[in-house]
C-alpha positions as CSV (number, residue, x, y, z in Angstrom):
1,M,-166.7,-93.4,59.1
2,T,-165.4,-95.6,62.0
3,T,-165.1,-99.3,62.1
4,E,-164.1,-101.9,64.6
5,R,-160.7,-102.0,62.9
6,S,-160.0,-98.3,63.3
7,P,-158.1,-98.6,66.6
8,Q,-156.0,-101.4,65.1
9,R,-155.2,-99.2,62.0
10,A,-154.3,-96.3,64.3
11,D,-152.0,-98.5,66.3
12,G,-150.3,-99.8,63.2
13,W,-149.9,-96.2,61.9
14,T,-148.4,-95.1,65.3
15,A,-146.0,-98.1,65.3
16,A,-144.9,-97.2,61.8
17,V,-144.2,-93.6,62.8
18,R,-142.3,-94.7,65.9
19,Q,-140.2,-97.1,63.8
20,R,-139.4,-94.4,61.3
21,L,-138.4,-91.9,64.0
22,G,-136.4,-94.7,65.7
23,L,-134.0,-94.7,62.8
24,G,-132.7,-91.3,63.8
25,R,-131.1,-89.2,61.1
26,L,-130.5,-90.8,57.7
27,L,-126.8,-90.3,57.1
28,P,-125.1,-90.2,53.7
29,L,-122.7,-93.0,53.0
30,G,-119.8,-92.1,50.8
31,G,-120.3,-89.3,48.3
32,A,-123.2,-88.0,46.2
33,V,-122.4,-90.4,43.4
34,D,-122.8,-93.4,45.7
35,G,-126.6,-92.9,46.3
36,A,-126.4,-94.6,49.7
37,W,-127.7,-93.7,53.2
38,I,-127.6,-95.4,56.6
39,A,-129.8,-94.9,59.7
40,E,-128.1,-93.1,62.5
41,T,-129.1,-95.8,65.0
42,A,-127.5,-98.5,62.8
43,A,-124.3,-96.4,62.5
44,A,-124.2,-95.7,66.2
45,S,-124.5,-99.3,67.1
46,V,-121.3,-100.0,65.1
47,L,-119.4,-97.1,66.5
48,R,-120.1,-98.2,70.0
49,G,-118.0,-101.3,69.3
50,A,-114.9,-99.1,69.0
51,A,-112.7,-100.3,71.9
52,V,-110.6,-97.8,73.8
53,E,-108.8,-98.6,77.0
54,G,-110.0,-96.3,79.9
55,A,-113.0,-94.8,78.2
56,V,-116.7,-95.6,78.9
57,L,-118.9,-94.3,76.1
58,G,-122.2,-92.6,76.9
59,T,-124.5,-90.8,74.5
60,L,-123.5,-90.6,70.8
61,R,-125.0,-88.6,68.0
62,I,-124.1,-88.2,64.3
63,G,-125.1,-85.2,62.2
64,P,-123.9,-82.7,59.7
65,A,-120.4,-81.2,60.2
66,R,-120.3,-77.6,61.4
67,E,-118.3,-76.7,58.3
68,A,-121.3,-77.9,56.2
69,T,-123.6,-75.6,58.1
70,G,-121.2,-72.6,58.4
71,A,-120.8,-72.9,62.1
72,D,-117.5,-73.0,64.1
73,T,-115.5,-76.2,63.3
74,G,-113.6,-76.4,66.6
75,A,-113.9,-79.9,68.1
76,E,-112.9,-80.5,71.6
77,A,-113.1,-82.9,74.5
78,R,-114.2,-81.0,77.6
79,R,-113.5,-82.0,81.2
80,P,-116.4,-82.6,83.6
81,A,-117.3,-79.7,85.9
82,G,-114.7,-79.0,88.5
83,T,-111.8,-80.8,86.9
84,G,-110.0,-77.7,85.5
85,G,-111.6,-76.6,82.3
86,P,-111.7,-77.8,78.7
87,V,-109.2,-80.1,77.2
88,R,-108.7,-79.8,73.4
89,S,-108.7,-83.0,71.5
90,G,-107.7,-81.4,68.2
91,G,-109.5,-79.7,65.3
92,P,-111.7,-81.2,62.6
93,V,-110.8,-84.7,61.6
94,G,-109.2,-84.9,58.1
95,T,-111.0,-87.9,56.8
96,R,-111.9,-86.9,53.3
97,G,-110.3,-88.4,50.2
98,P,-109.0,-86.5,47.2
99,A,-110.7,-83.2,46.5
100,G,-114.0,-83.5,44.8
101,T,-114.5,-87.2,45.4
102,G,-116.7,-87.0,48.5
103,S,-115.2,-90.3,49.7
104,P,-113.8,-91.1,53.1
105,A,-110.0,-91.3,53.4
106,G,-108.6,-94.7,52.4
107,T,-111.6,-95.5,50.2
108,E,-112.2,-95.4,46.5
109,G,-113.4,-92.2,44.8
110,P,-116.3,-92.1,42.3
111,T,-114.2,-93.8,39.7
112,G,-113.5,-96.8,42.0
113,A,-114.9,-100.3,41.4
114,G,-118.4,-100.8,42.5
115,V,-119.5,-97.1,42.1
116,V,-122.3,-96.9,39.6
117,A,-122.7,-93.4,38.0
118,E,-124.8,-94.0,34.9
119,A,-123.9,-91.5,32.2
120,G,-126.7,-89.1,31.4
121,L,-128.8,-90.0,34.4
122,A,-129.5,-87.8,37.4
123,L,-128.2,-88.9,40.8
124,P,-130.9,-90.6,43.0
125,P,-132.6,-88.3,45.5
126,A,-132.1,-88.7,49.2
127,P,-134.8,-90.7,51.1
128,P,-137.4,-88.7,53.0
129,S,-135.6,-86.5,55.6
130,G,-132.2,-87.9,54.5
131,L,-129.2,-85.6,54.9
132,P,-127.6,-84.4,51.7
133,P,-124.2,-85.9,51.0
134,G,-121.4,-84.2,52.8
135,P,-119.1,-84.3,55.8
136,L,-120.5,-85.5,59.2
137,R,-119.8,-84.7,62.9
138,I,-119.8,-87.2,65.8
139,E,-120.8,-85.8,69.2
140,A,-120.3,-88.2,72.1
141,E,-119.9,-88.2,75.9
142,F,-117.6,-90.5,77.8
143,R,-116.3,-91.2,81.3
144,A,-112.5,-91.3,81.4
145,A,-110.0,-93.1,83.5
146,G,-108.5,-90.8,86.1
147,D,-105.0,-92.3,85.9
148,R,-104.1,-91.0,82.5
149,P,-104.1,-87.6,80.8
150,L,-107.5,-86.7,79.5
151,P,-106.2,-85.4,76.1
152,D,-104.7,-88.9,75.5
153,S,-107.9,-90.7,76.3
154,A,-109.9,-88.3,74.1
155,A,-107.5,-88.6,71.2
156,A,-107.6,-92.4,71.4
157,L,-111.4,-92.5,71.5
158,R,-111.6,-89.9,68.7
159,A,-109.3,-92.0,66.5
160,A,-111.2,-95.2,67.2
161,L,-114.5,-93.6,66.3
162,V,-113.2,-92.1,63.0
163,T,-111.5,-95.4,62.0
164,A,-114.6,-97.5,62.7
165,A,-116.8,-95.0,60.8
166,A,-114.6,-95.2,57.7
167,A,-113.5,-98.9,57.8
168,R,-116.8,-100.5,58.8
169,L,-119.4,-98.1,57.5
170,G,-118.0,-95.6,54.9
171,L,-119.0,-92.5,56.7
172,E,-117.2,-89.2,56.0
173,I,-116.4,-87.9,59.4
174,A,-114.9,-84.4,59.4
175,E,-115.3,-83.5,63.1
176,V,-115.5,-85.3,66.4
177,D,-116.7,-83.4,69.6
178,L,-116.1,-85.3,72.8
179,R,-117.2,-84.3,76.3
180,V,-115.9,-85.9,79.5
181,T,-118.8,-86.3,81.9
182,A,-117.0,-88.0,84.8
183,L,-113.7,-89.6,85.9
184,L,-113.5,-93.3,86.7
185,D,-111.9,-94.4,90.0
186,D,-110.1,-97.2,88.2
187,A,-108.9,-97.6,84.7
188,A,-111.5,-99.3,82.5
189,P,-110.0,-102.4,80.8
190,D,-111.8,-101.6,77.5
191,Q,-114.2,-99.2,76.1
192,V,-117.8,-100.2,77.0
193,T,-121.1,-98.4,76.9
194,D,-122.4,-97.0,80.1
195,P,-125.8,-98.7,80.6
196,A,-127.2,-95.6,82.3
197,D,-126.4,-93.5,79.3
198,A,-126.9,-95.8,76.4
199,P,-130.2,-95.8,74.6
200,S,-132.3,-98.9,74.4
201,P,-131.4,-101.0,71.4
202,P,-133.7,-100.2,68.5
203,A,-136.2,-102.8,67.4
204,P,-135.0,-104.6,64.3
205,A,-136.5,-103.2,61.1
206,P,-139.3,-105.4,59.7
207,V,-138.0,-107.9,57.3
208,A,-139.5,-107.9,53.8
209,K,-139.7,-110.6,51.2
210,A,-137.5,-110.4,48.1
211,D,-140.3,-110.1,45.6
212,G,-139.7,-109.3,41.9
213,P,-136.4,-109.0,40.0
214,V,-135.2,-105.9,41.9
215,G,-135.8,-107.4,45.3
216,E,-134.3,-110.7,44.4
217,A,-131.2,-109.0,42.9
218,A,-130.7,-106.9,46.0
219,A,-131.2,-109.8,48.4
220,A,-128.6,-111.9,46.6
221,V,-125.8,-109.4,47.1
222,P,-123.1,-110.6,49.5
223,G,-123.4,-108.8,52.8
224,V,-127.2,-108.2,52.6
225,V,-128.8,-110.0,55.5
226,S,-132.3,-109.1,54.5
227,L,-134.5,-106.5,52.8
228,T,-136.4,-104.3,55.2
229,R,-139.5,-102.0,55.1
230,V,-139.5,-98.9,57.3
231,L,-140.2,-96.1,54.8
232,G,-142.7,-98.3,52.9
233,G,-141.9,-101.3,50.9
234,A,-138.5,-102.8,50.6
235,V,-138.4,-101.6,47.0
236,H,-139.8,-98.2,46.3
237,T,-140.2,-97.4,42.6
238,A,-141.0,-93.9,41.5
239,E,-141.1,-92.3,38.1
240,D,-137.5,-91.0,38.4
241,H,-135.7,-93.4,40.8
242,I,-135.7,-96.7,42.7
243,R,-134.9,-97.0,46.4
244,V,-134.1,-100.2,48.2
245,E,-134.0,-100.8,51.9
246,V,-131.5,-103.4,53.3
247,A,-130.0,-104.7,56.5
248,T,-126.3,-105.4,56.1
249,A,-123.9,-107.9,57.8
250,G,-121.6,-106.5,60.4
251,D,-118.6,-108.1,58.8
252,H,-119.1,-106.2,55.5
253,R,-118.5,-102.5,55.0
254,A,-121.9,-100.9,54.7
255,L,-120.9,-98.6,51.8
256,D,-119.4,-101.5,49.8
257,V,-122.6,-103.5,50.2
258,A,-124.7,-100.5,49.2
259,R,-122.6,-100.0,46.1
260,S,-123.0,-103.7,45.1
261,V,-126.8,-103.5,45.7
262,R,-127.0,-100.5,43.3
263,T,-125.0,-102.4,40.7
264,A,-127.2,-105.5,41.0
265,V,-130.5,-103.6,40.9
266,S,-129.4,-101.5,37.9
267,A,-128.5,-104.7,36.1
268,A,-131.9,-106.2,37.0
269,T,-134.0,-103.3,35.6
270,A,-134.6,-102.2,32.1
271,D,-135.7,-98.6,32.9
272,R,-132.2,-97.5,33.8
273,L,-133.5,-95.4,36.7
274,P,-131.1,-94.0,39.3
275,V,-130.9,-96.4,42.3
276,S,-130.5,-95.4,45.9
277,V,-129.9,-97.7,48.9
278,L,-130.9,-97.2,52.6
279,V,-129.2,-99.3,55.2
280,T,-131.6,-99.6,58.1
281,D,-129.7,-102.1,60.2
282,V,-126.2,-103.5,60.7
283,V,-126.5,-107.0,62.0
284,E,-123.7,-108.5,63.9
285,A,-123.0,-112.2,63.8
286,P,-124.0,-114.1,67.0
287,G,-121.2,-113.8,69.5
288,A,-119.5,-111.0,67.7
289,G,-117.8,-108.4,69.9
290,R,-119.2,-105.0,70.1
């Protein structure tokens, strides 16, 4: 049966699908015990703020590391066509913490403060289409200044991306593959995004009201800007787990906020269900540098 509202309902459904696809991949934050994921678009927006002199960042994608899929793990920065062949930027990035922790280097393992691993409870499942916990790979293109060695520019950009991923987000980056697409006539003063290559900024995820004890507990966590609703409601309660969607502040490490949200939600519920957190946005303060 059709009604006058059917086109509106179809438009709403289409918008919801586009918004879900607009998140990109859902990337694991930390290790399996952390029960946290972040949208690829949110993570990429943070990584684009990594400043490197003489490099103009173009496209950037984040996905599973080749070692996780059994493929070749060699990471390299390649010259643009006609500039003399590939330039190695080094092998896989050693960013993992102690063996078996699944945590990025320099961060706490599963026994660290803020990690909730309830005894006797299964770990929360990944959100729909979410990648399983494991090492990740950054693939990016950039234009390099022609007045400095390409391996030096690639190494600096590679280090900046890995540092930002660990320090600002909590991503476990094992590999970085960089491709030089062009040489700049003059040295770029700082790393910036090439407007011709950069994707349009994603629309902010719809903000949701903090209803009920779970929503109120999550919204009250420092570093949570708002609850969001992209995969459904801000709080999804199933028989075997609870999932909460949030937007986090850019001046808080996303993994730390997600851990705190899990702790707060677990304390606010009596069912003791496993809790997972999905970070859909990282919101920078007005005037904050990218």
